[in-house]
N, C-alpha and C positions, 0 to 999 in steps of 0.2 A: 367448508372444506372438510371432507371425511377421511381422506388418506392421512395416515400419520406421518409427520415430518421428521426425518433424522436431521439433526442439528449439531454443528460445531460452533462454540462460542470461544474465541481466543482473544484474552485480554489479561494484562498482568495485574490489573486491579480486582481483587476478590470481590468487592462490593459491587462494582460494575458488572462483572462477569455473572455473578449469581443473580443480580437484578435483571439483566437481560434474559436469562434462562427462565426465571420466574415469569417475567412478562410474557415471554413466549409461551409458556404453559397456560397462561390465563386467556391467550388469544387463539391458540391453535391446539389440536390433538398432536402430541409429540410422540415419536417413537424413540429410537435410541438418541440420547443426548451426550455429546462429548464436550469436554472443556480443557482449555490449556492456557498456561500464563507465559509461555515463550515461543518464538517464532519457529525454532527448530522442531519442537514437539508439535507445534500446530500443523506444520508441513507433513510430518510423519503421519498424524492422525488423519488429516484429510486425504492423503494418498492411499492409506491402509483401509479406512472405513466408507470413503466415498459418501459423505453426508449430502442429503438434498440441499441444504443451505449452510453456508459458512458466514459467520458474522466476525469479522477480522479487525482488531485494532491496528492502525497504521503504524504506530510507534512502539509496538510490541517488542521486547528486548531479544537480543541475540541475532535475529534475522528479521528485518523490519516487514511490516505487513505488505508493502507494495512488492517486495521481492518474493515473499511467500505466495501471494497472489499469482505472480508471474510463473513460479514453479509449479503451483498446482495446476494451473491451466495448460502449461506445456505438457502435463502428463494426462490430464482429464479436461478437454476442452468443454465438456458439458457442465462443468462445475459452476455453481451460482454463488457469487461472493459479494457480500455488502461490507464496504469498508466503513469504519467508525473512527471518529476522532474528537479530541477536546481542543485541538490546536486550531489555528487559522486556517481554514480550508483552502486558502488561495495557493499555499505551499505544496498541497497534496492532491488537489482535485485532478488535474490533468494527468500526473503520474499514475494515479490510481485508475483512471479510465483507460489509459494506454496499457496498463498492466492487465486489464481485462475485467475489472470489477464491474458489477451490473448495477450497484447501488452505492450511494455515499451519503452518510448521515452524521451529524454531530451527535455526541453522546447525551446531550441534553435534549434531544427529540422528544416530543410527546409519544405516548402510546399509539395514538391514532396515526402519526407520521411513520412510526415503525410499522405499523400493520399495513399501511399503504405501500411502503417500500417492500416489504416482504411479499404481499399479494403480487405486486408487479413483477418483481424478480422472479418468483417461482412460476409465473406465467410466461417467462422468457423475455420480458421487457426491462428497460433500464428505468432507474428511478434517480432523480435529483430533486432536491427541495427548490423552490423558486429563488432562494438566496444563492444556492449552489449554481444554478443555471445562470444567473447573473454573473457570479464569479467566473464561470466557464467562459462566458462571452468576453469579459474583461481580459482574462488571461489569454484567450485566443487573439484578441486585437493587440495585446502587448507583444505577444510572440510574433505577430506579423510585422509588427514595427520594429522589433529588435530580434530577428530570426536567430535561431541557435546554429552555430556553425557545425558543419559536417566533417571537416578534416581533422585528423588527429596527429598529423605529422610534427605539429609544433610542440607535442608533449614528450618529455623524457620517460624512459621505462618506469622510473619510481613514481613519476607523477600519474602514469596510467594505473599503477597498482593502487595509489592512494585514491584515485578517482572511482576505481571499482569498489574499494572499501566504503567510501562515502556513500556511494549510491546504494550499496547493500544495507545502509542504515547504521554502519558502526560509528561510534562517537570518536571525537579526536583522541581521547584517552585511550579507548580500545584500540585504535589503529597505532598509537604510540607505543603501547605494550606489545601488540602483535608484531610490529616491524622493528622493536628494540630501537626506536628513535625517540628523541625528547618530544615533549608536547609542543614545545616552541617550534621544533622543526617541522612537525606535521602542520602546524597552523601557517607557517611560511609557505610550504608546498600548496597548501589549500588556497592561500592568496595568490600565488603564482598561477594555479590552475584557472582560478576565476579571471584573472587579468588576461591570461593568454587566449582563453576561450571566449572572453567578453561576456561572461555569465554573471548574473547578479543575484539569483535566488536558487534554493534548493530545487525548486520545481524545474528551473531550466537545466540544472546539473543532472538531475535524474533523467529527464528527457533527452539529454545529450548521450548519457550512458546507455539508455535503451536503443536510441537510434543507431548508435555506433557499436552495438553488440558487446559493451563491457559487462553488461548484466543481461542474461537471457530473457526474452519476452515470451508470451504464449504463441502457439502456432497461429499463423495467419496474420502476424503483425510485421 
């Protein structure tokens, strides 16, 4: 690959962010390289600089990676995003793909796995590890067995606001502070949300929020 790649790496852990950038320098000729440690700044950089490739941490603070990915693709549908995580991929795989990400990697992936993912994504194809493919099939079967409800009339206005904030990646404490409600009150509302909607995981909650337009998805979804 002779063309220089412009790159944005967004991760709040400096060691991880710098390590990915160095690995990319070892593997590819890079042009402009941008980095960020929070979701809001990452979104601003992605929309202003429009890098060829965005490597985005799912749990980046202030605005989570799934929501950042959605917002980037709503403004720039040609953007190529690879999501990375250290967490259990079962919770985030489907929301990441529905947000428009073209690749999904664990942070402990090898350099060869990263290269395979980058090569495929830059060529316009999607990349999943064999483990992620298996998780996707399992998650799909689970959702078929327990489909996510589509109606929202069972929710109060406050529950809808809390649902939106949860799906955007805010923690219970952040929601508590933003809404000037106690931590326990937010936890109670969250439990009521899950019970009313018959949801059991963050995966299902974010999927419900996307499907019902509580948070915006990329064009074409």
